[in-house]
Each structure stands twice: as structure tokens, then as C-alpha cells.
N, C-alpha and C positions, 0 to 999 in steps of 0.2 A: 383500245381492243381488249376484249373480254372474252373469257374462257369460263362457261358457267357448267360444272358438273353437279348433278341435282343428285340425291339420294332416291331410287324408286320412282322420278320422274323424267328418265333420261330421254324420253322419245319427244319430248315438246324443245329440248334443248341440245346442247353440242354433246356428243358420245362421250364418254370418258377418254382421257388422254390415252391411257395405257394400251385401248385398242384402235389407236389411229398412226398409222405410220408416222415418221419424221417429217416427211415433206408437208403431210397435211396441217401439222403441228405448227409448222413453219407459218402456211398459210393462215392459220386461224389467230396468230400474234401479229400478222402483218408480213410482206413480204420484203422488206429493205431492210437493210442494215442499220439504220435511223431508229428504227421501231424495235428491233431484236437488242438494242442497247440500253431500252427503259428498265426501269427497276420493277421488278415484279415483287406483288404483294398477295400473300395467299389469304382469302377471308374464308372463314367458316360462318355460313347464314342459318340461324335457327330459326325459322318462320314457317308458319303454316300456311300464310297467304299467298297463294301462288303467284298473283297478281301485284301484290307489293314486292313480291321476289323481282320479277321483271322489270318493274319500277327502280329498285335498286340497281339491277343491272346495267339499264339504260343510263342512269346518271352516271356510273363509273365508266363507262365505257367512254363517255366526253372526255376523261380524265387525259390531259397530254403527256403529263410527266411519268407515270407508271402504267403497269399492267398490271390488271387484278385479275386475279383465277380465283373463283367465288365454287366454294361446298357448299352444296345446299342442302340442308337436313328440314325435311319437312313435318317432324313431329318431334314429340318431346324424348322419346326412345331413340331415335336415330341420331338427334344431336347429342345425346348423353354418350352414346357409342364412339361418335366423332370426336368427342370433346378428350375423351380417355384415350382414343389410339391414333388420331389423325396430328397431321404434321401442317402448323395454320402460323399465321405471324399476328391474327387478330379475330376475335368472335362478336360477330352481331347478333344479340340476342332478344327476342322478341317477348313482351311480358306475357301474351296471351298465348298458349299452345293447349288448344283444344280444353280439356277440362281441369288441366293444369295450367302452372304459371311460371314465369321466368325466376321469381324470387325462390321457389321451390326447387328450381332447378340448380339455383345459385348456392343454396344449403346442401343438396344432394352432392355436389361436387365439392364442397366445403373439405373433404377428408383428401381431396387429390391434388396432386401438385398443378394446378395450372402453368403450361408453359406459355401462357400467353394472354394478352390483357383481353376483357372484354367491355364492350359498349351494350348498354342497355337501351332497347328501342320501347317507349310506353305511350299511352294515351296522353290526349290534351288534358291540362287545368288540374291533374292530380298531385297536388305539392306533398301530400302525405305521402304519397307512394315515392315520388322523388325523392325525398329523403330517406325513406327506407331502402330504396335502391342504392344510393350513396353510401350508407352505414355497412350496406352488403359487401364493399370492397371493390364495385365497378371500377374501371378506367374513366368512364364517361357515361353520361346517357342522353338521349335526344327524343323530344317531342315529335312523334312521327307526322302529324299535321302541320309542323313549322317546318321540317327537315327539307333541304336543297342540298345542292351537289357541294356548294362550298362550305357547310356546316358539316356534311356526312365525310367529305375527303379531310376537312382539317380534324374534325374527330378521330379519324382513323389514324392519320400522321402521328397526332398527339398521342395517342394511346400506344403506338408503336415506339416512338420515341421516349417516352416515360417509362415503358418497360425495358427498355435497354438501359437506362440511367439507374433503374433500380437493379438491375443484373449488374450493370458496372459497380455500383454501391456495394452490392453484397459481396461481390468479389473482392471490391478493396477491404471491406470488413472482415472476410474470410481470412485475406493474405494478411492484415493486420492482426487478427487473433492468433494466426499461426505464427506470426513473428513474435508475438507476447509470449505464448504458450513457449516458443523455443527459448527465447530469452529468460522467461522463469524457470524453465529448466535449466538453463545454464547459470543462472543465479544461484538456483538450489544447490549444484554441482558446485561453484565457488564456496558456498556456504559451509556445506560439507566439507569441504579442504580445507577452510579457514578453521573449522571446528575441530578437526584432526590436528592441526597444525598447534592450536591452540592448547590441544591437551598434550601434544607431544614437548610444548613449551613448558606446559605446568609440570608436567612430570620432569623434564629436565631442572626446574627451578627447583623441585624439590631433591632431586636427587644433589645437585651442587650443593644447596643450603646443607643437606644432611653431611656430605662430604667435608664442608668447612667447617663444621659445626665440632666434628668430632676432634679433628686435630687443636682447634682453638681450645676446647675444652681441656686437653691432655695438656696443651702448652702452659695455660692458666695455671692448673693444676700443681705442675712442676715449679714454675716460676712462683708459687706461693710456697712449695716445700722449701725452694731455696732460701727463699726470704726468711721464713720461720728459721731455719735451722742456722743461719748467718746473720741473723737480725742483731746479735750484740757484738758482732765483730765491728772494729775498727772501719773497716773498709766502705765509706759512705758510698762511694762511686758504685759499689756493688749492688748495695741495697737499694741506689734509686734506678739502676737498670731494672731489677725484680719489679720495681713498683710500676715502670714504664711498659713493661712486659704484660704485666697482671693486668693493666688498665686496657692495655691496646687489645687482650683477647678478650677482656670483657666486651668491649666495644664491637669486636667482631662477632662476638655469640649473640650480641643484643640487635645487631644489623641483621644475622642470617634470622633470628626469631621473627625479627620484622617484616622481613622479605617473605617469609611462609604466611605471616597474618595477612599482609596485602595480597597474596596469591587465592587465600582460604578466603577472602571477603570478596574477591572477585568469582571465585568458582562455587563456593557453597551455597545452596539454595536457601532463601529467606524462610524464617519459621514466623509465620506471619501470628500477631495476637495483639488485645489491647491489654495496654499497660499503663497505671495511673503515673504521670510524668514526678510528682513527688517521690514515688517510690524508687524510680531511677537516680533521681538527683540526689536521695540520702544515700544511695550507694557509694556514688561518686566524692561525696563529701566526708563521709567516712573514711575514704581511701588516702584522703588528702589532708584530713584533718590536723594531723600531727605537724605536717610539714609547715601548713598556714599557720599553726597556733606558733609555732617557733621563729617564725618570721615576721608576726605581729600582723596577719594579711585577713580583712574583714571579707566575711562571705554573706553573699546575698541572694536570695532565691525568691522565685514566684510564689504569691499568695493563691492562686488557683490551681487545679488539680485537673488539667484534662486528661482523660484518656486518649494516648497515641497509639493508632492503629501500624504497627512495624513489627519487625525482629527486634524483640527487646534487648539482646545482647549487643545487636549492632547500635541501636541508640544510646545505650548505655557506654559504649565505646566511643561516639562521637562526643559525648560530655566529657569522658575521661580525655582523651585525645587533645579536646579544646582547652580544657582546665590545665594538664600539665604542658601544653603549650605557652599558658598564660605564666605559669609558675619559672619556666625554663628561660624564657626570654623577657620577662616584665623587668628584670634588672632591679637594682637595690631600691629604687623609687616605688616599685609594686605595694601598693597597699589593699587593693580590694579587688575582688573578683565577682561578677556578677551572673548568674544564670537568668536569662530571661524567657517569655513565652508571647508569641503573637499568634493570630491566627486570620485566615481570611476563607473564603467560600471552598477553595479548592484546597489548601495548604495550613499545616501545622508549620510553625517557624520557630526554631530554638535559636538563641544568641549567647554567648559568653562574652562579656565585655571586662577589660581589665584597664587600670589606669596605669600602666607601666610605660616603658620607654616607646612603645610603637613600632612601626616599621618606616624605612626609607621608602621614599615618594615612589621609585621603580618597582619595590619588592611585591607590592598587590599583582602584578601580572603573572608572577611565575611563583608563587607562595604555595600553590597547591599542586606543583610539581614532584615529580619524582625524586627524593634523594636531595631537596632543596631544603636549606637551613637558613633560618631568620637571621642569624648571627655569625659573622665569620668565625669567630672565636672559638678553638678547639676545646676550649675548659668547659663549654657545654654540649653535655651526653646529647645523644639520639641519632637516628639513622636517617633523618630526613625524610620519613614515609608517614608521618602521622597525620598530617593535612591533606597527605595524598590518599590517606585509608579515609579518612572524612569526606572526602569529595566524592569518593568510588560507594562508599555506603549511600550516600544523600542521590546519587545516580540511581542506585539500585532502588531507591524508594520514590522514582520519579520525580525527583527534586534536584536541588543544587546547593553548593556551599560558596559561599564569597565574604569578603572580608571589607570592613572600612574603617578610615582612622577616626577617631573619636575628636571632638570640637577642640579639646584643649590636650589632652593627652591620652596614651595608650591606643588601644585596638578593638574593635568589635567584631567576632565571627558570627555569621550567620550561615545557618541549614535550615532548609525547607524540606519538609518530607509532604507527600501527597496523602490527602484524607480517601483518596480512591481505591474502595477496597480491592478492586481486579488485578492491581499490578502484583508481578509474578514474585 
């Protein structure tokens, strides 16, 4: 069954539904309960040929599964107005609309949110037109010379279902986007909370370090004065106590300073500059020269002098900590320390090799952790933060730090630093 509502041509077809009583509407769509339960589809037909409009009406009236309500716009302007204001499920748009055409029509409604799909009705054998029509974004196009009920009805159903699927997909995308935005906001809030907590922890650490350092320095000074005053007295146990107090307070002060250094390493922004490797190695060599000379340790450094892009003081601290680590833990057999350099496309790689006692097999898993020391001996000074600081500096330079045992004896520590100038 079919109700056809033309614009401006209502004398030949059924009168508009709003002017008819409910009883007549029921008669126009069928008088049985079975007919009233059919699915109703609202079609906007923009077609200037009245005979073709009648043909489409007759085709669709033969469909048993659906009721088609057609609103007919007989010219370009009526179709444009109905497209903007009407409520429809699908639009059938003819190519020829008097002196204008359907492609021009589609371009004009391009800025209007089309709430329903468009099926283009074209002439026969125009391949280029067909391509242009599909590029315009219509749901489908039909050749009027070959169109039949099966093709028309299938195209209408397909266009409507495709539009529903697109709407469902759009809603799903909007929902996903909403959830992403919501999650992003939550993560931003969590990051801000973490940042505030980190600032609180850093402030607490600085405060505790300061509060620890002051009494430690005072105790050390008192113990040193006591030791100096009674150094000539025969009470050997008293002198030993003073020496142990001074050594303990020295270690405590060094620990506090290393904690502050580790915090500054994490919190202080990097000052990026290009520095020659030899310049930085020479600073470290002069710092340890007297100690190495006294122990008869040979110093080896690379012949090349590449420019390292990074924080100059931090790179020097890497070398200093690794050389200091070798001197502390190399043992009596230590005879050689080598600073080396390699590179690949993305990274500078520095390494410090020694021929000392090396590490136990389990040590490499945890050696870069906080407060971890390579040897259990309390005679070796240190807070266990040197390698942790090396690891942190490497991370800030988008690199890494690791160690490998040498084939015969000793240990090699490696540090990679990114060549990428974009790191913070």
C-alpha cells in the first residue's frame, strides 16, 4: 500500500495526511491488522517527471513487507526545501531537474547535515557520471532504464541499513572518544597528584637530609676535638672510640650528600650542550690521578674525540662514578682502568672497564639499585648510590646503563646516551 504526498501537484494524487481524518488514513494503508503492522518507510522523491513518479509509486505499492510513504518534490527548489526541513528515511534524487542537475543539488546541500541517505537516479550508459555520483557521497545510484522493483527495493533497504550502521558506528566512536577524553582527564589528574606527591617527597628528603647533616657534622666536630685533646693520653680504647665516631659521622654526612645528589639528579632540568669527550675525560683523570699513581694503575682512554650532546656535568658525573666504583671495588689486583667509546646511529655509548675482582654472578641483577654496594666489607666507603645515579642520568638522556663481566677478570660498565636532540 502507498500514500503519495506531492508538493504542488496534490490534485492527481492522495491528499496530504494532515487534512484527512484518522479513519481515512487507516483505509489508505489498509483496513486489516496485518497491514497496519507493516514497517513504514518515508521516501523523499525529487523528480520533475510526473510519469516516472507514478511508475515508482506503482512499483513500491507491490511490496508486501513494507508501507512506503512518498513525499514528492517536483522541482529543484521544492526538493531543497524538503531536504532541509522534512523528516524522511531515504531520498530518491533524479539527475535531471529542469535546467539544473542532481550533482549541483548535492553540492548545495553539502554544508547541510543530511539526516538520511540519498539514492541517485541516472540515465543509461554514462560511466563518467556514475563515477562522479559515487564520489559525491551518495549511498547508491540506479540506472533508470534498467531499474525494476527488486533493484529499487533492495537499494532502499541497503541505503537505510547502511545509514543505521553508520549512525551506530558514529555513536560508538563518539562514546569511545568521550571515554578516552574522560580517561585522559583522569590520567592528567592522577599525574598532577603524582607530581604534587613527588614534590612533597623531594621537599621531605631535602628537609630530612638537612636535619641529619647538621647533627652529624656537630658530632664529628666534637669527636675530632676530643680525639685531638686526648690523643697523647694512654687510654687507647678512648682514642679508638673517637676514631669510630668520626668515621661513622663522616659516612653519615657522605650518605646525606649522596641522597641530595640523587634527588637533584632526578629533579634538576638538564642543561643540554655539545661537549668534546676528551675534555670531560681529562677532568675525571686529573681528579683520580694521584690515587691511581699511588696504586700503580694504568689509565687508558679513547683516541677519538666525539662531541656528546647532553648535560656536561651529568656526563662527567657518570665517568667519575664509574671510575670511583672501579677504584673502590677493584681490589688489590686492580692494575688497569679503561674509558672507551662506541656509537651507532642513535646512541653514544661510553664504557669503563677494569681488571679488578669483578662481581659475583648474582650482583648484576641489582647493582644499579638504591643503597646497593658491590662488596659486603664495611671498610669500603660509599653510600650505594653511585651506580643508581649513573642509571638515572642515563635514563634522563633516553639511554640506559648496564654491566657485563669481562672474559678473564674485572667488569665493564656501559652507558648509552641518545643522540636525539629532542630529549628534555
